[in-house]
N, C-alpha and C positions, 0 to 999 in steps of 0.2 A: 504494500500500500504506500502511495506517495505521501511523504511528510508534507503537511500544509505549507511549510516554509518555501517549498519549491514551486508553489502554484502562484500564478499571476494574481488570481482573485484574492489571495491572502494578503497581498500588498496593495490592494485597491488599484490595480492596473487593468487596462482594458485593451484587447487586441482589436484594432480597427483596420479597415482597408478601403481604398478607392478602387472601384472596378472600372475597367475599360473594355466593354464587350464589343464584338464586331457589330456595327450598326447596319441598318438597311434603309431603303426608301419606302417605308410603309409596310414592310412584311412583318406583321405583328407576331405571327407564329414563330418565325425565325428569331425575332427579338426576344420572345419569351424563352425559347430554347437556349439562346445564348445567356440570358439572365440566369436561368436555372443551372446551367453548366458552371458558371462562375460561382454561384451560391454554393454548389456542392464542393467545388475546389476550396472555397473559403472555409467551409465547414471542416474539411480535412485538415486545414491549417490552424484550426482553433480560433477563427475570427469570431468576434462577438457582434460587430457592427459592420455592415457592408453598404457602401454608398455607390449608387449607379448614376449615370449622367441624366440630365434633363430629358424627359420624354423618351427614355430609352426603350419603352415598350411600344409607344405609338410611332416613333420617329419624329424628328424635329423639322427638318427642312422639306416638308411636303406641301407647304403653302395651303391653297384652298382645299386640298384633300382633307384637311382637318375638319371641314364642315360637312363631310359626306357621312351619311348614316352607316354605310357599310364599314367605313373606317372606325367609327365610334363603337360599333358592335364588336368588331375584331379586337379593339383595345380592351373591352370588358372581358372577352374570352382570354386574352393574354394575361390580364390581372388574375383571373380565376386559376389559370394554369400555374402561375407563380405562387399564388396563395396555397394551392393544394400541394405543390412540390415542397413548400417550406415546412410542412408538418413535421418532418423528421430531421430538420436541419437546425443547427445552433444559431447562426447569425440572424440578428435583426436586419432586415433588408429595407433600404430606402430606394424605391424605384420611381421612375417618372412615367406619367401617363396623362393624356388629355381626357377629362371626364365631364359629362353633361350633368348640370344640376339646375333645376328651376329655370329652364329655357336659356341657359348660358353655358358656354364651354370654358372650362378652367384648365390651366396648365398646372398640374398637381404633382406633389411628392406623396407617395403612399408608404407608410410604415407597416411592415408585415413581419409577424413573428409566430413561428410554430403553427402555421395554418390559420392565423387570425390577422385580418387587416385591422391594425390598431387605430389608425386614423388617416385622414387625408388633409394635406396642407396646400391651399392654393397659392400660386405666385402673386406677390403683391405688386411689384413694379414691372410693367410691361414696356419694353423698349419699342419705340416707334420713330426711330431716327436712323439716318444713313441706311445701312443694309437691313435694318430691322423693321418689321411690319406686324408685330404681334397683336396690336389692338384690332387688327382686321378680323382676327379669329377668336381671341381669348378675352374673357372678362377678368378684371382685377379682383383679387381676394381682399382688398383693403377694407377694413371694417367688418368683415364677416367673421363673427365669433359666436360661440355657443350653439353651433348648428350641427346637423347631421346630413349625410348624403346616403341615398339608397344605392348600394353597390351589390349588384347581383342578388337582390332580394334581402339584403341585410342593412340595417341602419348603422352607419359608421360615423364616428365623430368627424366633423368637418369644420375647418376654419383656420385662421392664422394665429389662434390662441392655444395651440397644442404643444405640449412637451410630452415626450415618451420616457417613462421611468421604470426601470427594473426594480421590482419590489424586493428582490433578493440579492441585489448588487448595489451597495451604497455608492452614490455618485454617478451611476450609469443613467444619466438624464440627458436626453437628446433633443436638439432643436433642428428643424429643417428649413432652409430657405432655397430659393431657386434663382440661379444665374444672375439676372439684372438686380435682384434684391441686394446682392453683394456690392454692386457698383453705386448704389444709392447713397446719398449723404448720411442717411439714417437707416442702416441695414436692419431688417427685422431681427437678426441674430443679436443685436445689441440688447433689445428688450428681452429676448429669449434667455440670454446669459444672465441678465440682471434678475430674471425670474427663477434662475437656478440651474439652467442647463450648463453642464461642464463640457459637453461635446456638441459643437455646431457643425452642420453639414450643408454643403452646397451641391445640388444637382444642377449641372450646367450643360448647355449646348453651345457654349461660347465658340464661335468660329475663330480661326487663327489668322492673324496678320503679323507683320514684322513687329516685334517688341511686345506683343500682347502676353506672351508667356511670362515675361518678367513682371508685367503689370498685375497679372493674377496672383503671382507669388507675393508681390509687394502688399497687395490688399489682404491676403491671408495672413501674412506675417503680422501686419498691423492689427488686424481684427483679433487674432488670437492673443496678441500681447495686451491690447486694450481691454478685452473682455475676460482675460484669464481663462481661456478655453483651449481645448484641442479643436482644430478646424480641419475638416476633411473636405476636399474638393475633387470633383470628378467631372471632366468635360467630355463631350461627345468625340468619338474617334472615327477611324476609317470606316467608310461604308455609307455615311450620310450623303445626301445629294450634293454634288459639286456644280450645280447649275451656275451659281454665282459665288459660292463660298468654298472654303476648304476647312478641314478639321484635323486636329493633331492629337486628341485623346490624352491631354495632360491630366494627370492625377497626382495629388500630394497630400501630405498630412503635416500640419504645423502644430506646435505646442508652445504657448507663451512666446511667440515670435521666432521660434527655432524650428527649422525644417527637420523633420524626422525621416521622411522617405519621399521619393518622387518616382513616378513611372517613366518609362521610355516613351518619348513622344514619336508620333508618326509610325507607330508600330502596327504591323498588320496581323499580329496574333493577339488573342485575348490576354489581358493583364490584370494582376492584382498588385497594388502598392500597399504593402502590409507594414504596420508598425504598432508597437505597444505604447499607449499613452498612459500617463501617470495622473490618475484622478486625485490622489492624495496631494501631490505637488500643486495641482490647480486649486484645490480647496484651501491649502495652507497659504497660497499666494493671495487669495481673496481675503482671508482672515487678516493678513498683514497690511492690506491696502485699504485704508479707510475711505479713500475716494470711491472705491467700488460701491460701498454701502451708501455713500452720499449720492452717487449717480442713480441708484435705485430709487431713492427718495425723490430726487429731482424729476424722475420720469413717472412719478405717481405710483411707485411700488408695483412693478409688473408682476410680481409673484401673486398678487391678488387678481390679476387679469388673465392669467393663463390657466388652462385645464391640464392637469397631469393625468395622462393615460397610462395606467400601471399595467405591467405584465410580469409574468414569472419567466426569468431567463432560464433557470433550471439547469445550470451547467455545474457538474461536480468539480471541485478543485483538483487539478492535476498538473503535472509538470509538462509544460509545452515549450519550455525554453524562454528566451527573451529576444524579441526582435526590436532592438533599440540599441543604438550606439551609446555605451556608457563610458564617458571619458575617464581614464585613469587619473588624469590631472585636471580636475575641474576648474582650478584657478588659473591654469595656463592657457593662453590663446592657442587654439589648435587648427583654425582654418587658415591654410597657407595664404590665401588672397587677402586676409585681414590681419594676419599675425604681426607683421611689422608695424601696421597702424596701431594695433592694440598695445604693442610694446612701447611704441613711441609715446602713447598717451600715459601708460602706467609710469614710465620713467619720468616724464615731464610733470606729472602730478606731484611726484616727490620733489623734483627740482624746484618747482614753483612754491611748494610748501615751505621749503627752507628759505628760499629767496624772500618770500613775504615776511616770514618770521624775523629774519635778519634786519629787514628794512623797518619793521614795526618796532623792534626792540632797540633799534639804534646801536646794535652790537656790531663791532667791526670784525670780530674773530669767531671762529668755530673751534671748539675744543672737543677732541674725539679720541677715544681709546682705540688703537689699531692693533688687533690681535693676530692678524693674518688669517682669520676665519672668514666665513661667508658673510655674516651679517655686518661686521665692521667694514669689510671690504665694500659691500654695496652702499652702505651709508656714506663712505668716504668718496666713492666715485660720483655719487649723486651730489654731494657737497661741492666737489670740484667743479661740476657742471654749473651749479648754482653760482659759484664765484665768477666763473667765466661770463655767465649771463648778466650778472650785476656789474661787470667791469672791474671787479676787485682782483687783486693778485691772489694766486693760490697759496702763497706764503702766509696769508691770513688764516689758513687752516692749520691749527696746531695739533699735530698728531703725536700721541704718546704710546709707545709700546712699553708694557710693564710686565716683564717676565716674573713668573712665580715659580713655585717648587716643581711644577710639572710642564712648564712651557717647553715645547719641542723646538729644536734648532731650526727645523724646516719652516714652521709657522712664523717663528721670529724673523727668519731670513726673508720670508715672503712679505711680512709686514714692512720691513725696511725697504725691500725692493719696490713695493707699491708706493710708499711715501716718496721715495726718490724719483720714481718714474713720473709721478703726478706733479712733482715739484712743490710739495707742501713743506712746511716747517716740521721736521721730525726730531723727537727727543726720546730718550730712554730713561725710565725710572725703575730700578730694581726694587720690587716690593718685598723681597724675601727677608731682609733684616727687620723691617717694620712688622711684617707678619709674624716672624719668630718672636720678636719682643712682645707682641700682643698675646700670643699664645702662652708665653712664659708667665706674663702677668695674670692671665686667666687660669694658670695652673693646669693647662691642657697637657695631656701626656706627651704630645709632640714637642712641647717646650722643654721636656725633660729628656728628649732624645728618643722617645718611643715612636715607632712608625704607625701611628693611629691616624687614619685618613677619613675621619667622619665628616658630617655636614658642617660642623663648626670649623674644622680645618679648611674646608672648601670655601665657606662663606667669609672667613677672615680675609682670604685673598681677594675674593670678589668685592667685598666691602671696602677694602683699602684702595683698590683701583678707583672706585667711584668717589671716595673721599678726596683722593688726589685730583680727580678731574674737576670736581666742583670748586675746590680751593684754587686750582690753577685757573679756572674760568674767572673767579673773583679777582685773582692777582693780575690777570692779563686782559681783563675787560672783554671776555668772550662768553659764549653760551655753549653748554654741554649738549652735544648731539647724541641722542640715544641710538642704540644699535639693535635692540631686541625686536623680534618679528612677530607676526600674527600667530604663527604656529606655536611659538614659545608661550605667548599669552593664553592661547587656547588650552595648553597643557599645564600651565603654571610652571613651566620649566624655566624659571627665572627667579633670582633671589630678590625678595622684597627690599626695595630701597636702593638697589644697585643699578648699574648702567644698562642692563638688559630689561629693567622694569622702570627705572626712574632717570629722568634727564630734564633738560629745559625744552627739548622738542624731540618727539619719538618718530623719526622719519620713516622707519620700517614697520610701524605698528599696524599698518593696514596691508602688509605684504607677507604672505606665507612663505615658508622655506622653499617650496618647489618653484614658486614664482621668482623668488630671489635668484635661485640657480639659473632659471631661464633668462631672466633679464640681464644677468652678467654675460651669459652666452650671446644674447642679442647684442650687447655692447661690443663684444669681440667681433661678431659677424658683420655688423654694420659700421665698424671702424669709428666708434664714438671717441676713441682715444688713439694714442700712437702705438706703434708696434711693441715698444718696450712694455707699456702698460698692459697690452693684450696678452703678452707672454706671461706676465705675473698673474693676471686674472685666470688664465688657463691653468696655471700651476695650483692656484688656490682651489679651483673647482675640483681638482683631482684628489684633494685631501679627504681623509676620514673626518666626519663631523665630531668634534670632541671639545668639551669645556677646558680640557687640559688643566685640571685642578688637583688631580691625584696622580702621583708618579706612576710610570709604567710598571707593569707586573715584573717583579724581579726575576721570575723563572722564564716567562715567555716573551717579555719585552712588549706585550700588548698594551696599547694606550687606552685610556678611558674612552669608551664609546657612548655617545649620546643615544644612538638608535638601539643599542643593546639594552639600555635602561628604559626607554620610553616607547620603543617601537619605531618602525620605518616612518620617516616623515611623509613618504608618498601615501601611506595608508592614513596617517593622522590628518593630513590635509584633506584627503577624501572625506573622512568622517566629519571634520570641522565644517566643510562646505555644506553638507546636507543637514547638519545640526543648526548652524548659524543662519544660513540663507533660507532653508526650506522647512526646518523643524520636523523632519520626518521621523517616524518611529525607528528605534534602534534595529528592529528586525528587518525593516525595509532597507535601512542603510547597509546592513550586513548582506542582504540579498543583492543589492546593486554592486557592492564591493566584490562579492563572490563572482558575479558575472564579468566584472571588469578585470579581475586579477587571477581568476582560477586557472587560466591557460597561458602558457608562454606565448607571447604574440597577440594576446587578446586586447581589446580596448583600443582607444585612440589616443595618440600623443604625437607631438611634433617630431619630425625626423631628427632634428638636431638637439632634442632634449636628452640629458644624460641617462637614458633608459633604453636599452637596446631590445626589449621585448622578451628577453630570456627569463625575466623574473616572474614568478607565479606564487600565489598564496592560496592555500587550501582553506576551507571553511573554519576548521578549528583554530587556525592561526588568526584569521580575520576576527573571529569571535573573541579570542583572547585579547588582542590589541584593542578592539572596540570596547570591551569591558573596562580595560585600563583607561582608555580615553574618556569614557563616560564618567568614571570615578574621579579622574583628575579635573575634567571640565566642570562638572556640576557640583562636586563636593569640595575640592581643594583649592581652586584657582580664582574664584570670583573676587575675593578681597584684594588680590593683586590687580585685577583688571579695573576694579572700582577706583583705583588710585593712579591710573596711568596718566602721563602728561599728554598734551595735545599732539596730534599727528594726523596726516591726511588719510582719508579713506581712498583706496585705490581701486578695489575690485568690486564688481557687482555681486561677487560671491559673499560679500558681507564684511563687517568689521566688528571690533569688540570694544569700541569706546563706550563708556557709560553715559556719554553725552549724545550718542548717536544710535547705532544699530542695536546695541545690546545693553539692556538694563535688567539686572537680576540681583537677588539677595546674596550677600556675602556669606550668610550662614545657611545656605540651602542644602538640599540632600540630593543624591543621585538615585535614591531608592526606586522611584517609579520607572526610570529608564533602565536600570539594571534588572529589575523584575520583568519588564517587557522583553528584554533581550533573552533572559534565561528561559522564559516561558515559551518563546516562539522560534528560537534558533537551535537546531540540533547541536549537541555537544560534539558529535563526530560524524 
């Protein structure tokens, strides 16, 4: 028996598809057969909702034939054939047909589920310009609500006020609109989404001209983002009449402005563009966006104006995989055509943050501790660019390397090489004598010569470095630039009151470790600095991530490893993204992480990211580190985040400033999150 963890339904996900059947010029029997064939194929793939093109049963470009009784009767026969065939099939079908009601012909979307026509939605906006002439044949459904239509002897709900809701699948709430409705300044799907639909669908017979495919996708991206929905679009394909027009059969699915899947255009074979949409993510997005609620009020509370047509979906939870790209590195830009632009923005947000703070504070100098590690390296190169932009000499950056008891020669050398390459003012302060004296005064065993490397031993070194930096800033009229990053703040992997948690300005506080690694690589690739600097940056990227506070193991020579203690940053940043930005349940985060990381080569990441695809994590490993993350994030770390200094938000993935994205109690508990994880994720 499949464990519920592996089923899409357990994680409030829905498999949807845009169908592109072969069209005809009014052969309704052939259209019904093509519809049924694709419905069966979708059923075999576990599809829950299948969207067909506009008038796919009737045919679209048949002009005055729409007004012929024989054509209308043939359409009713086609509807009945599809209804009967749907009895044993899983997907809810949205099909298009021209139907007569009360002496008028309507261009309609029909929702069909398991042998039942759930309802009929007439098209609201009828194009009657340029190549379009729909008002010659069809009546608008505008204002038609609360009605029924006689369909093959059965009274079926009819009107523009219909939502279709699965009683046994929370969030499976569907709204349908038709072609031109989508191009209107006020698409019906806006009201439908505000009434509660999480999935909006468009049955379209949009003909193709140059540039129109981009326009359709632009509209779907915008509408899915504005309404916090998944938007499924299906346009008529090959086989429609080409008397004056041509058809490309474009189908796609968007979610919150992001393209999930797209069909092959101008394809002569039947197609299904299948994707899994995340209903939980959509719901959480609406909860976070107060404007969504305000819009519902401004529109007169559409939820009071729509009828919900309920049905039993009746699909047992089972493992059908996941048809959805899950990015291993959600904070890192992954679209090649947008990557450089995104990196440019991220880097310059930080640069402008420092520049503005320097100008506002009237401070002439930046004081920064340079360890030779990733975070201080990134903060330093951002500071150097800020000085260039302000027209100030880089020598006004005062970099201090402060070796302690475990500082490696390699990192120390890299720190000096970077300072020299950038042309900043560099100095060295050996903190070991001061740290030893403090430990002696505290009567710590290390002060008596015993090799005790506890948290006190570590934090005496970290604290001394910060003390020096703040006093040096006082002495030299500068401001201390923080180096701690978003990943460390999420995990609480920073010492309270020291440089990775406290500073005058925390330039990296909105940037997670994986993004810092990538931005440094972007700087190298796009030649933001000179060759000497690039060489040092490349060397720093290749180092093990370590706080270098505890001496190397006497037997093995192994250095203190951050990721051995807290887990891989790649996983931790993955967890942080879905907790901070989307608020997903831990079991859902584990499910997504498992699909992204379970196979070597799985997931999506930029080609020049330092991850070659050979890394994989099994579910027990993911569960272990997620449990550790949740404990640290919700139980141990908030008091540190509540006291962080100013710093710029960089990523849409979220930030942890108590003045911005994240407000939480410092004395909270992780109990609910840990219990949810334990109850719903297999231990092995």
